[in-house]
Phi, psi and omega in degrees: 000136179282135177265125184297335179280348176058053181272150177263116184290346179266001179286124182281341181256132179301132179301346176305324183285343178304313181286330181295317183269354182282123181275119181299331179297326177289321180298313188259002180291341180272002179282153182060043176297138190228137170246135179235127179234150179259123181249024179087287182268350179206162172258148176239129176246131174242120186239126179285122176221066183295141177065019178258134179275153181305319182288351179260010178245132179232127178249137177220152179231120181211129178052039177082007179246127174267122181246132178247122180240126181231143179244132179244143174218096179258009181283131176256155179296129177273138180254158182290342182267001173211161179225154179278129179271320179209136178234114180251346179283132186285135171233134182148210180217158174208163180216160180216141180240145179231135175279118181241004177095152184278353180273359181261134178247172181302325181289346178273358185242127176242136183233145178212135177249123181211127178053041177078008178243122174270119180251126178243133172249119183245111181295134177285136177290149177291133180267118178259128178288134178290139179296144179289138178245127182257146180248127180281149179255131180275000000 
């Protein structure tokens, strides 16, 4: 008979300890994986946000940091005639911040969510060369 929990009968350590020693930071550390590319006049960020709705994503820009906050809810209603044996899909929220410089404003950032990928186009600020300052010699 197949065991739905898929336990190995030759395992000397009780599977109870699997969850005890499992670090949640490792489980969820792969969320919001991001690719950043330089396109000359702008940067493009592609951030994985599978199963996240547009209204559950909040972007903010403060003191040169772009913060992305996303909320996930994979919890399904439990019914009295069945129970969940194991739930591995993450429910909750997480956020990530990127330093993009204090010269970037909200109007320099365009965002689009498509097929679970949040794409951001961040216009590069114009770099102005500082005027040369000469020091006189006495």
